[in-house]
MDTraj code that builds the backbone (N, CA, C; nanometers):
import mdtraj as md
import numpy as np

residues = "MET PRO LEU ILE GLN VAL SER VAL ARG GLU GLY ARG ASP PRO ALA ARG ILE ARG ALA LEU ILE THR ALA LEU THR GLU ALA THR VAL SER ALA LEU ASP ALA PRO LYS GLU SER VAL ARG VAL ILE VAL THR GLU VAL PRO GLY SER HIS TRP ALA ALA GLY ASP VAL THR LEU ASP GLU LYS ASP ALA".split()
xyz = np.array([
    [8.1299, 10.7007, 9.4794],
    [8.2273, 10.5938, 9.5682],
    [8.3299, 10.5846, 9.5117],
    [8.4183, 10.7074, 9.5283],
    [8.5502, 10.7278, 9.5022],
    [8.6582, 10.5899, 9.5772],
    [8.6991, 10.4983, 9.4643],
    [8.7945, 10.4157, 9.5036],
    [8.9773, 10.4525, 9.4639],
    [9.0575, 10.4724, 9.5381],
    [9.2016, 10.4701, 9.5283],
    [9.2587, 10.3775, 9.5527],
    [9.3379, 10.3254, 9.4040],
    [9.4472, 10.2094, 9.4779],
    [9.5936, 10.2514, 9.4554],
    [9.6651, 10.2450, 9.5747],
    [9.7982, 10.2398, 9.5853],
    [9.9159, 10.1118, 9.5848],
    [9.9930, 10.1154, 9.4886],
    [10.0692, 9.9849, 9.5152],
    [10.2214, 10.0720, 9.5377],
    [10.2752, 10.0494, 9.6832],
    [10.3928, 10.0703, 9.7254],
    [10.4874, 9.9533, 9.7484],
    [10.6142, 9.9646, 9.7582],
    [10.7082, 9.8514, 9.7845],
    [10.6867, 9.8420, 9.9482],
    [10.7206, 9.7075, 9.9781],
    [10.6560, 9.6904, 10.1150],
    [10.7807, 9.7281, 10.2213],
    [10.7514, 9.7267, 10.3268],
    [10.8620, 9.7707, 10.4310],
    [10.8558, 9.9325, 10.4988],
    [10.7364, 10.0024, 10.4396],
    [10.7270, 10.1351, 10.5245],
    [10.6508, 10.0854, 10.6376],
    [10.6774, 10.1880, 10.7036],
    [10.6330, 10.2195, 10.8530],
    [10.5040, 10.2148, 10.8809],
    [10.3948, 10.1488, 10.9824],
    [10.2907, 10.1466, 10.9201],
    [10.2004, 10.2928, 10.9553],
    [10.2654, 10.3508, 11.0065],
    [10.1953, 10.5071, 11.0489],
    [10.2486, 10.5573, 10.9448],
    [10.3520, 10.5657, 10.8308],
    [10.3588, 10.6393, 10.7358],
    [10.2320, 10.5473, 10.6130],
    [10.2248, 10.4399, 10.6177],
    [10.0988, 10.3847, 10.5092],
    [9.9494, 10.4761, 10.5726],
    [9.9345, 10.4645, 10.7110],
    [9.8353, 10.5375, 10.7742],
    [9.8159, 10.6851, 10.7303],
    [9.9237, 10.7449, 10.7283],
    [9.9450, 10.9133, 10.7003],
    [9.9211, 10.9006, 10.5318],
    [9.9503, 10.8057, 10.4633],
    [9.9225, 10.8171, 10.3363],
    [9.7527, 10.7949, 10.2854],
    [9.6970, 10.7242, 10.3661],
    [9.5286, 10.6739, 10.3875],
    [9.4817, 10.8298, 10.3997],
    [9.5623, 10.9045, 10.4871],
    [9.4782, 11.0340, 10.5317],
    [9.4901, 11.1236, 10.4153],
    [9.5902, 11.1211, 10.3384],
    [9.6186, 11.2525, 10.2570],
    [9.5481, 11.2539, 10.1314],
    [9.5276, 11.0994, 10.1001],
    [9.4703, 11.0180, 9.9810],
    [9.3174, 11.0854, 9.9993],
    [9.2774, 11.0397, 10.1109],
    [9.0998, 11.0557, 10.1508],
    [9.0821, 11.2324, 10.1481],
    [9.1898, 11.2876, 10.2129],
    [9.1587, 11.4448, 10.2400],
    [9.1530, 11.4880, 10.0624],
    [9.2378, 11.4663, 9.9845],
    [9.2641, 11.5284, 9.8806],
    [9.1425, 11.4859, 9.8013],
    [9.1034, 11.3938, 9.7878],
    [8.9740, 11.3145, 9.6955],
    [8.8712, 11.3958, 9.7557],
    [8.8548, 11.4313, 9.8918],
    [8.7220, 11.4899, 9.9706],
    [8.7447, 11.6341, 9.8817],
    [8.8413, 11.7045, 9.8664],
    [8.8677, 11.8520, 9.8432],
    [8.8193, 11.8240, 9.6889],
    [8.9135, 11.7496, 9.6138],
    [8.9040, 11.7923, 9.4729],
    [8.7805, 11.7045, 9.4016],
    [8.7148, 11.6376, 9.4567],
    [8.5601, 11.5529, 9.4162],
    [8.4228, 11.6096, 9.4892],
    [8.4805, 11.6796, 9.6084],
    [8.3728, 11.7251, 9.6963],
    [8.3029, 11.5942, 9.7453],
    [8.3606, 11.5096, 9.7592],
    [8.3112, 11.3781, 9.8033],
    [8.2913, 11.3674, 9.9470],
    [8.1767, 11.2821, 10.0223],
    [8.1826, 11.2731, 10.1428],
    [8.2997, 11.1715, 10.1959],
    [8.3336, 11.2410, 10.2953],
    [8.4737, 11.1720, 10.3425],
    [8.4327, 10.9917, 10.3488],
    [8.3120, 10.9781, 10.4031],
    [8.2884, 10.8373, 10.4241],
    [8.2695, 10.7387, 10.3238],
    [8.2489, 10.8150, 10.1790],
    [8.2383, 10.7378, 10.0631],
    [8.3784, 10.7199, 10.0035],
    [8.5002, 10.7754, 10.0873],
    [8.6233, 10.7574, 9.9820],
    [8.6643, 10.6141, 10.0349],
    [8.7352, 10.5362, 9.9413],
    [8.7817, 10.3972, 9.9762],
    [8.9162, 10.4202, 9.9276],
    [9.0206, 10.3524, 9.9996],
    [9.1450, 10.3650, 9.9824],
    [9.2137, 10.2291, 9.9985],
    [9.2875, 10.1677, 9.8948],
    [9.3334, 10.0563, 9.8977],
    [9.4904, 10.0662, 9.8629],
    [9.5493, 10.0050, 9.9745],
    [9.7137, 10.0380, 9.9744],
    [9.7790, 9.8643, 9.9706],
    [9.8331, 9.8467, 9.8528],
    [9.9005, 9.7176, 9.8272],
    [10.0383, 9.7221, 9.8409],
    [10.0972, 9.6502, 9.9406],
    [10.2476, 9.6300, 9.9820],
    [10.2988, 9.5353, 9.8869],
    [10.3932, 9.5800, 9.7995],
    [10.4501, 9.4541, 9.7056],
    [10.5923, 9.4338, 9.7192],
    [10.6460, 9.3042, 9.7344],
    [10.7724, 9.2636, 9.7730],
    [10.8679, 9.3431, 9.6643],
    [10.9883, 9.3738, 9.6909],
    [11.0647, 9.3910, 9.5901],
    [11.0924, 9.2909, 9.4936],
    [11.0768, 9.1657, 9.5076],
    [11.1180, 9.0758, 9.4321],
    [11.0074, 9.0557, 9.3100],
    [10.8913, 9.1198, 9.3276],
    [10.7744, 9.1099, 9.2401],
    [10.7556, 9.2593, 9.1716],
    [10.8544, 9.3237, 9.1843],
    [10.8124, 9.4628, 9.1052],
    [10.9557, 9.4892, 9.0419],
    [10.9368, 9.5349, 8.9224],
    [11.0060, 9.5420, 8.8095],
    [11.0326, 9.6421, 8.7045],
    [11.1501, 9.6738, 8.6959],
    [11.1089, 9.7902, 8.5732],
    [11.2616, 9.7466, 8.4875],
    [11.2037, 9.7375, 8.3255],
    [11.3410, 9.7047, 8.2416],
    [11.3610, 9.5512, 8.2779],
    [11.3124, 9.4704, 8.3206],
    [11.3300, 9.3297, 8.3742],
    [11.4430, 9.3456, 8.4856],
    [11.4218, 9.4238, 8.5381],
    [11.5101, 9.4129, 8.6672],
    [11.4200, 9.4460, 8.7957],
    [11.4278, 9.3360, 8.8925],
    [11.3457, 9.3967, 8.9995],
    [11.4275, 9.4824, 9.0974],
    [11.3177, 9.5044, 9.1835],
    [11.3919, 9.6245, 9.2855],
    [11.4851, 9.5245, 9.3892],
    [11.4717, 9.4366, 9.4356],
    [11.5577, 9.3557, 9.4758],
    [11.7065, 9.3689, 9.4301],
    [11.7013, 9.2975, 9.2640],
    [11.8315, 9.2941, 9.2018],
    [11.8779, 9.4144, 9.2009],
    [11.8204, 9.5444, 9.1887],
    [11.8577, 9.6826, 9.1922],
    [11.9706, 9.7108, 9.3049],
    [11.8488, 9.6591, 9.4229],
    [11.9342, 9.7177, 9.5496],
    [12.0754, 9.6345, 9.5823],
    [12.0785, 9.5154, 9.4973],
    [12.1964, 9.4303, 9.5421],
    [12.3331, 9.4565, 9.4686],
])
top = md.Topology()
chain = top.add_chain()
for i, resn in enumerate(residues, 1):
    res = top.add_residue(resn, chain, resSeq=i)
    for name in ("N", "CA", "C"):
        top.add_atom(name, md.element.get_by_symbol(name[0]), res)
traj = md.Trajectory(xyz[None], top)
């Protein structure tokens, strides 16, 4: 049972997240010859204040 976990910055349109889930599922089915029903996808939306690179949060970078 393949499990794909993806973290994205919060605020994306739900339809885009849904499209991502479909694309990841299809790619996994193709690459691993896994049954579609066995593919699990978890999308975690992270606030910009909780995502940082080089000690600078995304919110700080955007400010």
